[in-house]
Each structure stands twice: as structure tokens, then as C-alpha cells.
C-alpha positions as CSV (number, residue, x, y, z in Angstrom):
1,M,56.6,89.3,60.9
2,S,54.0,87.0,59.5
3,I,55.0,84.2,57.2
4,A,52.4,81.8,55.9
5,V,51.6,79.4,53.1
6,A,48.0,78.8,52.2
7,S,46.8,75.2,52.2
8,P,45.9,74.2,48.7
9,P,43.2,71.6,48.1
10,S,44.4,68.0,47.9
11,T,43.6,67.7,44.2
12,D,46.0,70.7,43.6
13,L,48.7,69.2,45.7
14,T,48.4,65.9,43.8
15,Q,49.0,67.8,40.6
16,R,51.9,69.5,42.1
17,T,53.6,66.4,43.4
18,T,53.3,64.9,39.9
19,R,55.1,68.0,38.5
20,I,57.8,67.5,41.1
21,R,58.2,63.9,40.0
22,E,58.4,65.0,36.4
23,S,61.2,67.4,37.3
24,I,63.1,64.6,39.1
25,V,62.8,62.3,36.1
26,T,64.0,65.1,33.8
27,M,67.1,65.7,35.9
28,C,67.8,62.0,35.9
29,A,67.9,62.1,32.1
30,C,71.0,64.2,32.0
31,P,74.3,62.4,31.1
32,D,75.4,62.1,34.8
33,G,72.0,60.9,36.0
34,G,70.7,61.3,39.6
35,H,69.3,59.7,42.7
36,L,65.9,58.8,41.4
37,G,64.5,56.3,43.9
38,G,65.2,58.1,47.1
39,S,64.0,61.4,45.6
40,M,60.7,60.0,44.4
41,S,60.0,58.4,47.8
42,L,60.1,61.7,49.7
43,V,58.1,63.9,47.3
44,E,54.9,64.0,49.4
45,I,57.0,64.6,52.5
46,L,58.7,67.7,51.1
47,A,55.6,68.9,49.2
48,T,53.5,68.8,52.4
49,L,56.1,70.7,54.3
50,Y,56.9,73.4,51.8
51,L,53.4,73.8,50.3
52,R,51.3,73.4,53.4
53,V,53.0,73.2,56.8
54,M,56.1,75.4,57.0
55,R,56.0,79.1,57.6
56,V,58.3,80.2,54.7
57,D,58.3,82.9,52.1
58,P,59.9,81.8,48.8
59,A,60.3,85.5,47.9
60,D,62.4,86.0,51.0
61,P,64.3,82.7,51.6
62,Q,66.3,84.2,54.5
63,A,63.4,85.7,56.4
64,P,64.6,85.8,60.1
65,D,61.8,83.8,61.7
66,R,61.2,81.3,58.8
67,D,60.9,77.6,59.6
68,I,63.9,75.6,58.8
69,L,64.2,72.3,56.8
70,L,67.4,70.3,56.7
71,L,67.5,67.4,54.2
72,S,69.8,65.1,56.1
73,K,69.5,62.4,53.5
74,G,71.4,64.5,51.0
75,H,71.0,62.0,48.2
76,G,67.5,63.3,47.9
77,G,68.9,66.6,46.7
78,I,67.1,66.6,43.3
79,G,63.8,66.0,45.1
80,L,64.5,69.0,47.2
81,Y,65.4,71.2,44.2
82,A,62.3,70.1,42.3
83,T,60.1,70.9,45.4
84,L,61.7,74.3,45.9
85,A,61.1,75.2,42.3
86,E,57.4,74.1,42.6
87,A,57.2,76.2,45.8
88,G,58.4,79.3,43.9
89,Y,61.9,79.8,45.3
90,F,63.3,80.0,41.7
91,P,62.0,79.4,38.2
92,A,61.6,75.8,37.3
93,E,63.8,76.4,34.2
94,R,66.8,76.7,36.5
95,L,66.6,73.0,37.2
96,A,68.3,72.6,33.8
97,E,71.4,73.8,35.6
98,Y,71.5,70.5,37.5
99,S,74.9,68.7,37.0
100,V,76.3,71.5,35.0
101,P,80.0,71.9,35.9
102,G,80.6,75.0,38.1
103,G,76.9,75.3,39.1
104,H,75.2,75.0,42.4
105,F,72.6,72.3,41.4
106,M,74.7,69.4,42.5
107,A,73.7,65.8,43.4
108,H,73.6,66.7,47.1
109,P,72.0,70.0,48.4
110,H,74.1,73.1,47.9
111,P,73.4,76.3,49.9
112,G,74.0,78.3,46.8
113,V,70.5,77.2,45.7
114,P,67.7,79.5,47.0
115,G,65.9,77.7,49.9
116,V,68.7,75.2,50.7
117,E,69.7,75.9,54.3
118,A,72.8,73.8,54.6
119,P,74.9,71.3,52.6
120,S,74.2,67.7,53.4
121,G,75.1,64.3,52.2
122,S,77.4,62.8,54.9
123,L,74.7,60.8,56.7
124,G,74.0,61.2,60.4
125,H,74.7,64.9,60.7
126,G,71.4,66.6,60.0
127,L,69.7,65.8,63.2
128,A,72.5,67.3,65.3
129,L,72.4,70.4,63.1
130,G,68.7,70.7,63.6
131,I,69.2,70.6,67.3
132,G,71.5,73.6,66.9
133,Y,68.8,75.5,65.0
134,A,66.1,74.5,67.6
135,L,68.2,75.6,70.5
136,A,69.0,78.9,68.8
137,A,65.3,79.6,68.2
138,R,64.6,79.0,71.9
139,L,67.3,81.4,72.9
140,D,66.0,84.0,70.4
141,G,62.4,83.6,71.6
142,S,61.5,82.7,68.1
143,A,58.4,80.6,67.1
144,R,60.5,78.9,64.5
145,R,60.0,75.2,63.9
146,C,62.9,73.0,62.7
147,F,62.4,70.0,60.5
148,V,65.0,67.4,59.7
149,V,64.3,64.8,57.0
150,M,66.4,61.6,57.3
151,G,66.6,58.3,55.4
152,D,65.8,55.1,57.3
153,G,69.2,53.6,56.5
154,E,70.7,56.8,57.9
155,T,69.4,56.0,61.4
156,Q,71.9,53.2,61.5
157,E,74.5,55.9,62.3
158,G,75.4,56.2,65.9
159,S,75.5,60.0,65.7
160,V,71.7,59.9,65.1
161,W,71.1,58.3,68.4
162,E,73.5,60.7,70.2
163,A,71.5,63.5,68.8
164,A,68.2,61.9,69.6
165,G,69.2,61.7,73.3
166,V,70.4,65.4,73.3
167,A,67.2,66.6,71.7
168,S,65.1,64.9,74.3
169,H,67.4,66.0,77.2
170,H,66.9,69.6,76.1
171,G,63.1,69.2,75.7
172,L,63.2,70.5,72.1
173,D,59.5,70.6,71.3
174,N,60.2,72.9,68.3
175,L,62.1,70.1,66.6
176,T,60.5,67.6,64.3
177,A,62.3,64.8,62.5
178,I,60.8,62.8,59.6
179,I,62.2,59.4,58.6
180,D,61.7,58.5,54.9
181,R,61.0,54.8,55.7
182,N,61.3,53.2,52.2
183,Q,63.0,50.1,53.6
184,L,66.0,50.3,51.1
185,Q,69.5,51.6,51.2
186,I,72.3,51.5,48.6
187,T,73.5,48.0,49.4
188,G,70.1,46.3,50.1
189,G,67.1,46.2,52.4
190,T,67.5,48.1,55.6
191,E,66.5,45.0,57.7
192,Q,69.1,42.9,55.9
193,V,71.9,45.4,56.2
194,S,71.3,46.3,59.9
195,R,67.9,45.8,61.5
196,L,66.1,49.0,62.5
197,G,62.9,47.7,64.1
198,P,61.0,48.3,66.3
199,M,61.7,51.8,65.2
200,A,58.8,53.6,66.9
201,Q,59.5,52.0,70.3
202,R,63.2,52.9,70.1
203,W,62.5,56.6,69.5
204,R,59.8,56.6,72.2
205,A,62.4,55.2,74.6
206,F,64.6,58.1,73.8
207,G,61.8,60.5,74.9
208,W,60.3,61.4,71.5
209,T,56.6,61.7,70.5
210,V,56.2,59.4,67.6
211,H,53.6,59.4,64.7
212,E,53.5,56.7,62.0
213,V,51.9,57.5,58.7
214,D,51.6,56.5,55.0
215,G,54.3,58.8,53.6
216,H,52.5,59.2,50.3
217,D,49.2,60.4,52.0
218,V,49.4,64.1,52.2
219,E,46.4,64.4,54.5
220,A,48.0,62.0,57.0
221,L,51.3,63.8,56.7
222,T,49.6,67.1,57.3
223,A,47.8,65.9,60.4
224,A,51.0,64.5,61.9
225,L,53.2,67.5,61.0
226,E,50.6,70.0,62.3
227,A,49.7,68.1,65.5
228,P,50.6,70.2,68.5
229,A,53.9,69.0,70.0
230,E,53.9,67.5,73.5
231,Q,55.5,70.1,75.8
232,G,59.2,69.3,76.3
233,R,59.3,66.5,73.8
234,P,60.7,66.5,70.2
235,T,58.5,64.8,67.6
236,L,59.3,62.1,65.1
237,V,57.2,61.2,62.1
238,I,57.9,57.8,60.6
239,A,56.7,58.1,57.0
240,H,56.3,54.8,55.3
241,T,57.2,55.2,51.6
242,V,58.1,53.3,48.5
243,K,61.4,53.9,46.8
244,G,60.9,55.0,43.2
245,K,57.2,55.9,43.9
246,G,55.3,57.0,40.8
247,L,57.1,54.6,38.4
248,P,55.5,51.2,39.0
249,Y,58.1,49.3,37.2
250,L,60.8,50.8,39.5
251,E,58.9,50.9,42.8
252,G,60.7,49.1,45.6
253,D,63.6,48.3,43.2
254,L,67.1,48.8,44.6
255,R,68.3,49.6,41.1
256,S,66.4,52.9,41.2
257,H,68.9,54.3,43.7
258,Y,70.9,56.2,41.1
259,V,69.9,56.2,37.5
260,A,71.0,57.9,34.2
261,L,67.8,57.6,32.1
262,K,68.3,57.0,28.4
263,E,66.0,58.8,26.0
264,R,63.6,55.9,25.6
265,Q,63.5,55.4,29.4
266,Y,62.9,59.1,30.0
267,H,59.9,59.2,27.6
268,K,58.5,56.0,29.1
269,A,58.8,57.5,32.6
270,M,57.2,60.8,31.6
271,A,54.3,59.1,29.9
272,V,53.6,57.1,33.1
273,L,53.6,60.2,35.2
274,R,51.4,62.2,32.8
275,R,48.8,59.4,32.7
276,S,48.7,59.7,36.5
277,R,48.0,63.4,36.2
278,S,45.1,63.0,33.7
């Protein structure tokens, strides 16, 4: 089976990332609001994966040899929904089901949504799950690649480091983790809550190949995610991002973590995004 996604030109991808951000803002304008800042920071990461790098077929979300993406930072769920809609997994109109009681479009990823591989939200679990997928692919003789997107604050969890050691021990070169390094978590700056640096050296010490890129530069992300893996070593991409990216008055602001946008705030945000598209 051949599954492939054509690489669109950068200008097209820029337009598409703006549409994804508009969908995130729209979901945050519902009465219950949503995780705005951490969803906006990972837009280019998810767009590069789903629209350029991963071997997936939105018309057949369960294709046996598809690549797998696990959003371990489950609070980026609306960013994932918006990206899946943009990729064609379901009509964008379905995003209006977000936060509707009894529906599948919940604040954290729900596997009832086409394209969502597993529920997530309890931090520190995604990497271990990705190891399971990667080991299974090896046993099946599949060319599947497994991607796990984590938050930087999430890497304070001890379970992440247990998984990092296991992935290296088993030589999982079909496993790639991406850290959304936006420097903020719900209670403050990551370095104030529990220092993470030097992040790259720590992961290399665990036996991983490490790339560091601007997480809003789709060309840099593409190069890092498509670089051939070193044989017998899992890969980590540290993607330096900005929480609330796309809305300058909220960028790097801890208050963007969870927002219920009032009507005036919604129109202001959409106007800013539309200007960036023109």
C-alpha cells in the first residue's frame, strides 16, 4: 500500500496554518472556551506533520501502514482538531461540535474524532504509548513512523525519562518525539517551575539524536522531520515556539493558556489573523 501526501508550496502552507489558527480562535469563542495558547504554539508542528511529512490518507484514517501521531500534550486538542479538518479528515463545519455535550470534540483529544489515534491529556503517557506503536511496527515489518508531540512542561514528568531510556535501549529509529518548547506551563515559566535545561544534552545523554529548530519555521521543521534517522537511535526535535503565536497581544502571555473569548475579543483576534493572511 502506498500512502503519501504531496508537499504544498510554503505560501500555501502559510495560508493553511492561518486557517488552522482561525479555527482555534473560533472554538475558543464558545461559552466554555478552550486551550488557546498551547494550541496556537503547535500549529506549524502539526501542519508540517499532517500536510507534508506523514504518510497518511485522510480518506482512510485507519489505513494499516499509516504513520501514527500521538498528541501527548492533550491540552492542544483543539489545535489537533483544527489541523485534522484542514488536512481533510472531516469537514471543517464539524468543528462547531466542539464542547457540545455528548459529542466527541472535547477539550482533550477523543478517539471518536477521525484521525485521533488515542485519548490523551494525562501528561507523561504519550511517549510510552509511542514506544508501543514503534515496537509493534518493527514486529510487523512495517515502515510506519511514530510521532509523539509533547509539551515542554510535560518533560518534567519522570515517566517521560523512563520512556526515553526504553526507546533508546530498544533502538527505536522509527520513533520521533517533538517537544513544543514554548517555555510556559499552566503555573508559570518552565524554568521557574522546574528547570529543564540543558534539554538537548539531556536527551543526547539518553541516546537520542536531537535537532533544534524554530518551531514556527515550516522549512526547518520539514528538514528536521524528514532527516534520515540514525540507525538504532530515536529522534527528538526540540521546536522552539511562542505560546499564543499569531496574536501578538497574547504571545508569550501565561493568561493565554485557557481562554473563553468574548464577542469583541473574538472579532479582534480574527481581524489580526486575517491581516496576516492578506
